[in-house]
C-alpha positions as CSV (number, residue, x, y, z in Angstrom):
1,M,-13.2,46.0,1.5
2,H,-12.9,42.2,0.9
3,P,-15.7,40.1,2.7
4,L,-13.1,37.7,4.2
5,T,-11.3,40.6,5.9
6,I,-14.6,41.8,7.4
7,L,-15.1,38.4,9.0
8,G,-11.4,38.4,10.1
9,L,-10.6,35.2,8.2
10,G,-7.7,34.4,6.0
11,T,-8.2,32.5,2.8
12,T,-6.9,29.2,4.2
13,T,-9.0,29.5,7.3
14,F,-12.1,30.2,5.2
15,V,-11.5,27.2,3.0
16,I,-11.0,25.0,6.0
17,L,-14.2,26.4,7.5
18,V,-16.1,25.7,4.3
19,V,-14.8,22.1,4.2
20,V,-15.7,21.5,7.8
21,V,-19.2,22.8,7.2
22,L,-19.6,20.6,4.2
23,V,-18.4,17.6,6.1
24,V,-20.8,18.3,8.9
25,L,-23.7,18.7,6.5
26,A,-22.7,15.5,4.7
27,V,-22.6,13.5,7.9
28,L,-26.0,15.0,9.1
29,A,-27.5,14.3,5.7
30,A,-26.3,10.7,5.8
31,L,-27.6,10.2,9.4
32,I,-31.0,11.7,8.5
33,T,-31.2,9.6,5.3
34,R,-30.4,6.4,7.2
35,L,-33.0,7.3,9.9
36,L,-35.7,8.0,7.3
37,V,-34.9,5.0,5.1
38,T,-35.0,2.6,8.1
39,R,-38.4,4.0,9.0
40,G,-39.6,3.4,5.5
41,L,-39.8,7.0,4.6
42,R,-38.5,8.8,1.5
43,T,-35.4,11.0,1.8
44,P,-36.4,14.7,1.5
45,L,-35.2,16.6,-1.5
46,A,-32.9,18.9,0.5
47,I,-31.1,15.9,1.9
48,R,-30.8,14.2,-1.5
49,L,-29.3,17.5,-2.9
50,V,-26.8,17.6,-0.1
51,N,-25.8,14.0,-0.7
52,K,-25.4,14.7,-4.4
53,A,-23.4,17.8,-3.8
54,T,-21.2,15.9,-1.3
55,E,-20.5,13.2,-3.9
56,R,-19.6,15.9,-6.5
57,V,-17.2,17.6,-4.1
58,V,-15.5,14.4,-3.2
59,D,-15.2,13.4,-6.9
60,L,-13.7,16.8,-7.6
61,V,-11.0,16.8,-4.9
62,K,-10.1,13.1,-4.5
63,R,-7.8,12.9,-7.6
64,P,-5.8,16.1,-6.9
65,I,-5.4,15.0,-3.2
66,T,-4.3,11.5,-4.2
67,I,-1.7,12.9,-6.7
68,A,-0.5,15.4,-4.1
69,V,-0.1,12.6,-1.5
70,L,1.7,10.4,-4.1
71,D,4.1,13.3,-4.9
72,E,4.9,13.6,-1.2
73,V,5.4,9.9,-0.8
74,A,7.7,9.9,-3.8
75,D,9.8,12.7,-2.3
76,V,10.0,10.8,1.0
77,I,10.9,7.5,-0.6
78,Q,13.8,9.1,-2.4
79,T,15.4,10.1,0.9
80,G,15.2,6.6,2.6
81,H,17.6,3.8,2.9
82,Y,15.2,0.9,2.6
83,T,17.6,-1.9,1.6
84,R,19.8,-1.1,4.7
85,N,16.7,-1.4,6.8
86,V,16.1,-4.9,5.3
87,S,19.7,-5.7,5.8
88,D,19.5,-4.7,9.5
89,A,16.4,-6.8,9.9
90,L,18.2,-9.8,8.3
91,V,21.1,-9.4,10.7
92,E,18.8,-9.0,13.7
93,N,16.9,-12.2,12.8
94,H,19.9,-14.2,11.5
95,A,19.4,-17.3,13.6
96,E,15.7,-17.6,13.0
97,L,16.2,-17.1,9.2
98,K,18.9,-19.8,9.1
99,A,16.6,-22.2,11.0
100,L,13.7,-21.3,8.7
101,V,15.8,-22.0,5.5
102,A,17.0,-25.3,6.9
103,E,13.4,-26.3,7.8
104,K,12.0,-25.4,4.4
105,V,14.8,-27.2,2.6
106,R,14.2,-30.3,4.7
107,E,10.5,-30.1,3.9
108,D,11.0,-29.7,0.2
109,P,9.8,-32.9,-1.6
110,N,12.5,-32.5,-4.3
111,V,15.4,-33.1,-1.8
112,R,14.2,-36.3,-0.1
113,L,16.9,-38.5,-1.6
114,V,19.7,-35.9,-1.3
115,G,18.7,-35.2,2.3
116,R,19.8,-38.7,3.3
117,M,23.4,-38.2,2.1
118,P,26.1,-37.9,4.7
119,G,27.1,-34.2,5.3
120,Y,23.8,-32.9,4.0
121,G,23.1,-30.9,7.2
122,V,26.5,-29.2,6.9
123,V,26.0,-28.3,3.3
124,V,22.6,-26.8,4.0
125,D,24.0,-24.9,7.0
126,T,26.9,-23.6,4.9
127,V,24.8,-22.6,2.0
128,S,22.2,-20.9,4.2
129,E,25.0,-19.0,6.1
130,T,26.7,-17.9,2.8
131,T,23.4,-16.9,1.2
132,L,22.4,-14.7,4.2
133,R,25.8,-13.1,4.4
134,V,25.9,-12.3,0.6
135,L,22.3,-11.0,0.8
136,V,23.1,-8.7,3.8
137,E,26.2,-7.4,2.0
138,M,24.2,-6.7,-1.2
139,L,21.4,-5.0,0.7
140,G,24.0,-2.8,2.6
141,D,25.5,-1.6,-0.7
142,P,24.4,1.9,-1.7
143,R,23.8,0.7,-5.3
144,M,21.0,-1.5,-4.0
145,D,19.5,1.5,-2.3
146,E,19.6,3.4,-5.6
147,L,18.0,0.4,-7.4
148,V,15.1,0.2,-4.9
149,S,14.7,3.9,-4.9
150,D,14.5,4.0,-8.7
151,L,12.1,1.1,-8.7
152,L,9.7,2.7,-6.2
153,R,9.9,6.1,-7.9
154,N,9.1,4.5,-11.3
155,N,6.2,2.6,-9.8
156,L,4.9,5.8,-8.1
157,Q,5.1,7.7,-11.4
158,Q,3.1,5.0,-13.1
159,I,0.5,5.1,-10.4
160,K,0.2,8.9,-10.6
161,R,-0.1,8.7,-14.4
162,A,-2.9,6.0,-14.0
163,V,-4.7,8.2,-11.4
164,R,-4.5,11.3,-13.7
165,E,-5.7,9.3,-16.7
166,R,-8.3,7.4,-14.7
167,Q,-6.9,4.1,-16.0
168,H,-7.9,2.3,-12.7
169,E,-11.6,3.1,-13.3
170,A,-11.8,1.0,-16.5
171,V,-10.2,-2.1,-14.9
172,R,-12.3,-4.7,-13.2
173,I,-10.3,-6.6,-10.5
174,D,-11.4,-10.1,-9.7
175,P,-10.4,-11.7,-6.5
176,P,-7.5,-14.2,-6.9
177,D,-8.3,-17.8,-7.5
178,E,-6.9,-19.7,-4.5
179,S,-6.7,-23.0,-6.4
180,A,-4.7,-21.5,-9.3
181,P,-0.9,-21.9,-9.3
182,N,1.1,-18.9,-8.1
183,H,3.8,-17.2,-10.2
184,D,6.3,-20.0,-9.5
185,G,4.0,-22.6,-10.9
186,F,3.4,-24.1,-7.4
187,R,0.0,-24.4,-5.8
188,P,-0.6,-22.6,-2.4
189,V,0.1,-24.6,0.7
190,G,-2.8,-26.9,1.6
191,S,-4.1,-27.3,-2.0
């Protein structure tokens, strides 16, 4: 007779039980280690072994779990209508967006002279209204949904490939330089 059937446990239940026991042991080991280190004592061998075993288990399961989660996310992304959601949000916030565009155009240093011309406000208002309307119509188009879905799917595939091949482990990421120009060549506000 199989040992799991003697205990009355199925395979899934047994695996979950083992994981829970390992997590509890890892937490206890971490707490004991912290307590001993704060008192200036050395961590006992058994606790160090539990800590190393925990690290190995985490290293073994994190990549497969990450890839499984990314697979699930990719499946969910392909069923969504994200551009329609953006379009709905634009329609919902139409007045605020129009005011924001007008404010940003007025504040732009390149339009100071043009801003004094008669009818400038009407032109900005018309251009803002037209731009928002065209943007809402584009985002409501099913072809845009397909484009965004493809873009997200391709990015997720690239991420999964990088995780499988451990590409991210070889790359050192430095924090962004706040004084450097952004992708448009403009410095951040306040620089």
